[in-house]
ROZARO-445905 format. One record per residue (C-alpha): z, y, x; residue in three letters. Coordinates in steps of 0.25 Angstrom, whole numbers. Each point is the difference from the previous one (the first is absolute). Example, Ala and Ser with C-alpha at 12.3 -4.5 7.8 and 13.67 -1.06 7.14 Angstrom:
<pts>
      Z      Y      X   aa
     31    -18     49  ALA
     -2     14      6  SER
</pts>
This chain:
<pts>
      Z      Y      X   aa
    -88    -20   -404  MET
    -10     -7     -8  ASN
    -13     -9      5  SER
    -10      9      0  ARG
      7     10      7  LEU
      6     -8     11  ALA
    -16     -4      1  VAL
     -6     13      4  LEU
     13      4      9  LEU
     -6    -13      9  VAL
    -12      6      9  PRO
    -11     -4     -4  THR
     -6     -7     12  GLY
     12    -11      0  PHE
     -4     -4    -15  VAL
    -14     -2      5  ALA
      3     -8     12  VAL
      9     -7     -8  LEU
     -9     -4    -12  ALA
    -10     -4     14  GLY
      8     -9      3  ALA
      2     -6    -11  LEU
    -10      0    -10  LEU
     -9    -10      5  PRO
     13     -9     -2  TRP
     -2      0    -13  GLY
     12      8     -2  VAL
      5     10    -12  ALA
      5     15      3  ILE
      8      3    -11  PRO
      5     14      0  VAL
     14     -5      2  THR
     14      5      6  GLY
     -4    -13     11  VAL
    -12      4      2  THR
      4     14      5  VAL
     11     -4      7  ALA
    -10    -12      7  LEU
     -9     14      4  ALA
     12      9      6  LEU
      4    -12      9  ALA
    -13     -2      5  VAL
     -1     16      1  GLY
     10      3      7  HIS
     -4    -12     11  ARG
    -13      4      3  LEU
     10     16      2  VAL
     11     -5      8  THR
     -5    -12     10  HIS
    -10      9      8  PRO
     11     12      0  LEU
      9    -11      5  ARG
    -10     -3     10  ARG
     -2     15      4  ALA
     14     -1      4  ALA
      2    -11      6  ALA
    -11      5      9  GLU
      6     14      2  VAL
     12     -7      6  ASP
     -9     -7      9  VAL
     -5     13      6  TRP
     14      6      1  LEU
      7    -13      7  ARG
    -14     -1     10  GLN
     -8      7     10  GLU
    -13     -2     -7  HIS
     -8      3    -13  HIS
     -6    -10    -10  ARG
    -10      5    -12  ALA
      5     -4    -12  LEU
    -11     -5    -12  ARG
      6      4    -14  LEU
     -7     -6    -12  PRO
    -14      7     -5  ALA
      1     12     -9  GLY
      0     15      1  THR
     15      2      2  GLY
      3    -11      9  TRP
    -12      4      8  ARG
      5     14      1  GLN
     15     -6      4  LEU
     -6     -9     12  GLU
     -8     11      6  VAL
     13     10     -1  SER
     10    -11      5  LEU
     -9     -5     11  ASN
     -3     14      7  ALA
     16      2     -2  LEU
      0    -12      9  GLY
    -12      2      9  ALA
      7     15      3  ALA
     15     -6      1  TYR
     -7    -10     11  HIS
     -7     11      8  ARG
     14      6      1  ARG
      7    -11      5  GLY
    -12     -2     11  ILE
      3     14      4  LYS
     16      0      1  LEU
      0    -14      8  ARG
     -9      6      9  ARG
     10     13      2  GLU
     12     -8     -1  ARG
     -2     -7     13  PRO
     -5     13      8  TRP
     10      7     -4  ARG
     13    -13      4  ARG
    -10      0     14  GLU
      1     14      2  LEU
     16     -1     -1  VAL
      0    -11      9  ASP
     -9      8     11  SER
     10     14     -1  LEU
      9      1     14  VAL
      8      8     -9  SER
     11     -7    -10  ALA
     -9     -2    -14  ALA
      3     -6    -13  LEU
    -10      0    -11  LEU
      5      1    -16  PHE
     -7     -2    -13  SER
     -3      9    -12  ALA
     16     -7     -5  GLU
      9      4     15  ASP
     -3    -13      4  ARG
     -1     -6     15  LEU
    -14     -4      1  LEU
     -1     -1     17  ALA
      9      4      9  ALA
     -3     -1     16  ASN
      8     -5     11  ASP
      6     14      3  ALA
      3      4    -15  ALA
      7    -16     -1  ARG
      9      3     12  ALA
      3     15     -2  LEU
      5     -4    -14  PHE
      4    -15      1  ALA
    -10     -3    -10  ILE
      0    -16      0  PRO
    -12     -7      1  ASN
      0     -6    -13  ASP
    -11      1    -13  PRO
     10      6     -6  ALA
     -5     14     -5  ARG
     12      9      0  PRO
     -1     16     -3  ALA
      0     11      7  VAL
     16      4     -1  ALA
      1    -16      3  GLU
    -10     -2     11  ALA
      4     14      8  THR
     16      2     -6  GLY
     -3     15     -4  SER
     -1      7    -11  THR
     -6     13      5  ALA
    -13     -8      6  LEU
     -1     -6    -15  ALA
      0     13     -5  GLY
     -9      4      9  ALA
     -9    -12     -5  VAL
      0      3    -15  HIS
     -3     14      4  GLU
    -12     -3      8  ALA
     -6    -10    -12  ARG
      5      9    -10  ASP
     -8     14      7  THR
    -11     -8      9  GLY
      3      9     12  LEU
      8     -4     12  PRO
     14      1      3  VAL
      6      1     12  THR
     16     -1      1  LEU
     11     -2     12  ASP
     11    -10     -5  VAL
     13     -6     11  GLU
      1    -13     -1  GLN
     10    -10     10  ALA
      1     12     10  ASP
    -15      1     -1  ARG
     -8     13     -2  GLU
    -14     -5     -8  LEU
    -12      8     -5  ARG
     -7     -6    -12  CYS
    -13      4     -5  VAL
     -5     -7    -13  VAL
    -12      0     -5  SER
    -10     -4    -12  LEU
    -10    -11      4  VAL
     -8     -4    -12  GLY
     12     -4    -11  ASP
      8     -2     12  GLU
      9      6      8  LEU
      1      0     16  LEU
     13      4      7  VAL
     -1      3     15  ILE
     13      1      7  VAL
      4      7     14  THR
     13     -3      8  ASP
      1     14      7  ARG
     16     -4      4  THR
     -5     -1     13  ALA
     -8     13     -1  GLU
     11      8     -5  ARG
      9     -6     12  ARG
    -11      3     10  VAL
      0     17     -6  GLU
     14     -1      0  GLU
      1     -5     15  LEU
    -11     11      3  ARG
      8      9     -7  ARG
     11     -3      9  ASN
     -6      0     11  PHE
     -5     14     -1  VAL
     13      5     -2  VAL
      8     -6     10  ASN
    -11      2     11  ALA
      0     15     -4  SER
     15     -1      2  HIS
      0     -8     14  GLU
    -11     10      4  LEU
      8     13     -6  LYS
     11     -4     11  THR
     -6      0     13  PRO
     -9     12     -3  VAL
     11      8     -5  THR
      9     -4     13  SER
    -10      4      7  ILE
     -3     12     -5  ARG
     14      3      0  THR
     -1     -2     14  LEU
    -11      9      5  ALA
      8     13     -7  GLU
     11     -5      9  ALA
     -9      1     13  LEU
     -5     12     -4  GLU
     13      6     -2  ILE
      8     -7     13  THR
    -14      5     10  ALA
      3     12     -4  ARG
     17      0      0  ASP
      3    -11     11  ASP
    -11     -8      6  PRO
     10     -9      6  SER
      3     -7    -13  GLN
    -15     -4     -1  LEU
      2    -14      5  GLY
      8     -4    -11  PRO
    -11      6    -11  LEU
    -11     -7      7  ILE
      5    -13      0  THR
      3      1    -14  ARG
    -12      3     -4  LEU
     -7    -11      9  GLY
      8     -9     -9  GLY
     -3      6    -13  GLU
    -15      0      4  ALA
      1    -15      4  GLU
      5     -3    -13  ARG
    -11      5     -8  LEU
    -11     -4      9  ALA
      8    -15     -3  ARG
      0      1    -14  LEU
    -16      5      0  VAL
     -3    -11      8  TYR
      9    -11    -10  ASP
     -9      7    -11  LEU
    -12     -2      6  LEU
      4    -15      3  ASP
      4     -4    -13  LEU
    -11      5     -7  ARG
     -8     -7     10  ARG
      9    -12     -3  LEU
      0     -1    -17  GLU
    -15      4      0  GLU
     -4    -13      6  ARG
    -10      7     10  GLU
     -7    -11      7  PRO
      3     -1     15  THR
     -2    -10     11  GLU
      9    -12      3  SER
     -1     -9     13  GLY
      9     -7      6  PRO
     13      8      5  VAL
     13     -5      8  ASP
     10      4     -7  LEU
     11     -3     12  ALA
     -6     10      7  GLU
     -1     10     -9  LEU
     13     -1     -3  VAL
      5      1     14  ARG
     -9     13      0  ASP
      6      8    -12  VAL
     14     -5      5  VAL
     -3      7     14  ALA
     -5     12     -8  ASP
     13      1     -8  LEU
      9     -1     11  VAL
      4     13      2  GLU
      2      3    -14  ARG
      9    -12      0  ALA
      8      5     13  GLU
      3     14     -7  ARG
      6     -7    -12  ARG
      7    -10     10  ASP
     -7    -13     -6  VAL
     -5    -12      8  GLU
    -13     -8     -3  LEU
     -3    -12      2  VAL
    -11     -9      0  VAL
     -2    -15      0  GLU
    -15     -4      0  ALA
     -8     -9      7  PRO
    -12      4     10  ASP
    -10      0    -12  GLU
      0     -2    -15  VAL
    -14      4     -5  ILE
     -2      3    -15  VAL
    -12      4     -8  THR
      1     16     -5  GLY
     -3     15      5  ALA
      8      3     11  ALA
      3     13     -7  GLY
      7     -4    -10  GLU
      8    -12      4  LEU
      5     13     10  ARG
      3      8    -13  ILE
      8    -13     -4  VAL
      8     -2     14  VAL
      2     15      2  LYS
      6      4    -14  ASN
     10    -13     -1  LEU
      5      2     14  VAL
      1     16      0  ALA
      7     -5    -13  ASN
     11     -7      6  GLY
      2     11     11  ILE
      2     12    -10  GLN
     10     -8    -10  TYR
      7     -5     12  ASN
     14      1      5  ARG
      3      9     16  PRO
      1    -14      8  GLY
     -8    -10    -10  GLY
    -12     -9      3  THR
    -13     -2     -6  VAL
     -6    -13      3  GLU
    -17     -3     -1  VAL
     -4    -16     -2  GLY
    -14     -5      0  VAL
     -3    -15     -2  GLN
    -10    -10     -5  ASP
      6     -7    -12  ASP
    -11    -11     -2  GLY
    -10      4    -11  GLY
      6     17      2  ALA
      4      9     10  THR
     13      7     -1  VAL
      5     12      3  LEU
     16      5     -1  THR
      8     13      4  VAL
     14     -2     -2  ARG
      9     12      2  ASP
     15      2     -2  THR
     -1     14     -7  GLY
      7      4    -14  ILE
     -8    -10     -7  GLY
     -5      3    -13  ILE
      6     -5    -14  PRO
     -6    -11     -8  PRO
     -3      9    -13  ALA
    -10      7      8  GLU
     -8    -11      8  HIS
    -11      0    -12  GLY
     -2     16      3  ARG
      1      2     15  ILE
    -15     -2     -1  PHE
     -4     11     -8  GLU
     -5     13      5  ARG
      9     11      4  PHE
     13    -10     -5  TYR
     11      2      8  ARG
     13     -7      0  VAL
      7     10      6  ASP
     -8     13     -2  ALA
      9      8      8  ALA
      0     -6     11  ARG
    -13     -4      1  SER
     -4     15      1  ARG
     11      4      9  GLU
     -8    -10     10  THR
    -14      3     -4  GLY
     -5    -12     -6  GLY
    -11      2    -11  THR
      4     -8    -10  GLY
    -15     -8      1  LEU
      3    -10     12  GLY
      3    -11     -9  LEU
    -11      2    -11  SER
     -9      1     13  LEU
      6    -14      3  VAL
     -2     -7    -13  ARG
    -14      4      0  HIS
     -5     -4     11  ALA
      6    -13      1  VAL
     -7     -3    -15  GLU
    -13      3      7  ARG
      4    -11     10  HIS
      2    -10    -11  GLY
     15      1      6  GLY
     12      0     -8  THR
     13     10      3  ILE
     14     -3     -2  ARG
     14      6      2  VAL
     13     -6      3  ASP
     13     10     -2  SER
     11      5     -4  ARG
      9     13      3  PRO
      6     -1     16  ASP
     -5    -13      1  GLU
    -14      3      6  GLY
    -15     -1     -4  THR
     -9    -11      1  VAL
    -14      4     -4  PHE
    -10    -14      1  THR
    -14      2      0  VAL
     -9    -14     -1  THR
    -17      1      4  PHE
     -7    -13     -4  PRO
     -7     -6     11  HIS
    -15      5    -10  GLU
      0     12     -2  THR
     -7      2    -17  PRO
    -13     12      2  SER
      7     12     -1  ARG
     -7     12     -7  GLY
</pts>
């Protein structure tokens, strides 16, 4: 390239600037290759320096939360670039302020929820989790930001998060994890994803218990009702054909009616105890109550050739509801009679054991296998179903006992082996908690 062509390619502004700077010093400017090189170097510096400064300012915006106005050299082109960059910086600054205001609010919302809640970023990284969620999913309380599947251990939940993010619509799914049944609702909140988790394990178990209760109650009610209907038909025929045989039928009819009445009363008591309806509480002489209950059961014990023994001081005062405490004593003593052997005994003891009152009911009956100890307090559960129905048991006695004891803040323990008898130990604290 010749020197004249080189001069034409150099911006005239740079040449003028260069000439204005050198002429006062008497420097001649021959149009040569050196002149062109010098002009290019100066022009390059005049262009790249402002661009580098602009790039540095943009880096500051990316690293910091504030926006600082950028200043570029005078000139139409530089002015337009300056205005555009400053407008862009101000827009990002405003957006940053908005996000900083929204995100703490969302995370505070997560912490305030009673149900387990987790907040994930648009990149599916954990931003926040309340205490319930950390306990449910065993998430450590550290600054790590795990992905959805890593935080919850559920690939199905991770898929639901992706679906909610892609569609913008809430997603509900049920997952099973570590013997728990969880219902998860995933919602898009801004550019983040909120996951609300409800542990439905207890709810499902209650539903199952209710279904079983209806089935069992229907079965138990069906037995005496069927017997009463059958006996009524037999009475009608016997009264017409052989009146002398009415006595035994009437006795059996009365027994079935009594059995039905006991079942109905037990069901009503169980409903009241399970729903924790408030009852009046006051001082009760447990020793006197035990003597009264045993006296009422003496006739039943004599029919089964079982001896009743009471060991209690003259007075032992506890705080509670007399009716509920009577349920405890009556059912435990009645069980001791029902599952005893002819010639056996039932010993009932009451004592003050320092900080608590202890009631014990010991029998010499058939005993309970250790494998059954955890289930005998369930509704309608019987170790020996055939014998229980034969003797008129409702299958609700020990369930009533457990609920009544718990309402008084007490505990009940069973010690038993087959053919070695059974001991029930009930402990009532002296300070009975508020019930309702």
